[in-house]
N, C-alpha and C positions, 0 to 999 in steps of 0.2 A: 160940490153942492150947487147944482145948477137948476135953473128953472125947468129944463127938460126932465130932470130927475123927479122934480115935484109933480110933473104931469104923469110920470110913470107910476105914481103912488096908487092910482086907480087899479092898474093891473096887478100890482103887488098885493093890494087888498083882496082882489078876487082870487089870486093864487093861494094866499095864506089863509083866507077865511077870516081875517081880522077886519073889523069894521073900518070903513074909509076914514071916519073921523079920528079914530085911534091912530091909524097909520099917518095921517097928516100931522097929528100932534107929535108923534114920535119923530117924524122928519123935521118939524120945526124945532123941537128940542135939540136934536143933533146939530142942526144948522146954527142955532143960537150958541150952543156950547163951542162949536168949532170956531165961530167968529171970535168968541171971547178969549179962547186960549191959544189960537193960532199965533205963532211968532212971539209968544211970551217966553221969558227965561224960565228954566226949571222943568221939572217933569210934568207932563200933561195931566196925569191922574191927580197929582198934588194941587195943580192949579185949578182943576175942576172942583176938587173938594174945597179949596179955599174960597172960590167965587160962588159956589152953589150950595155948599154944605151937605152934599150927598154922602151916602155911605161909601166906604172905601171900595167895596165890591162893585157898586154901580159906577163909581168913578173909573175903576179899572176897565169895565166894559165899554164905557164911553171912550176911554183912551185907546182901546183896541179898535173901535170903530173909526176913530180919527186916524189911527195908523193905517187902516185899510184904505181910507179915503186919500190920505197923503201919498201913499205908495202905490195907489191905483192897482191894488191886488184884484185879480179877476175872480172874485168870490161867486159871481153869478154864472160861472161856466158850467158846462154840462158835467164836469168831473166832480162837482161838489154838491149835487142836489140831495144826496142822502146824508150829508154831514149836518148834524143838528147844530143849532145856534151855539149852545154851550161848548160843543167840541170845537167849533170854529174860533170862538173867543179864546178858549184855552190854547189852541195852536198859535194864535196871534200873540197872546201874552208871552208865550215861550219865545217866539221870534223876537219880540220886543226886548226881552231880557237878554237874549244872546247878542242882539245887535248893539246893546248898551247905548241906545239913543235916548233922548230925554223924553221918553214916553212913560 
């Protein structure tokens, strides 16, 4: 979660058609959650739910995003442009369950 990535939010907004303000809010939410649960004991999704009181489904999505960030998965590659967000999250959740890490 770098400052350079925050600068790239403009291009993300343009490519996705999502308003810039919404993209910035989502980026800030992910960064805030990442800082809170990074290096905490226990499963990331459970920690997110405990600290923020979000639904388990949303916590699982945030945990998947944090997994992508931590493991530097190349999800912006040319091979994945047609994979919808829900499909990507589902794949990452499966990888997380197989890897049996604390996500």
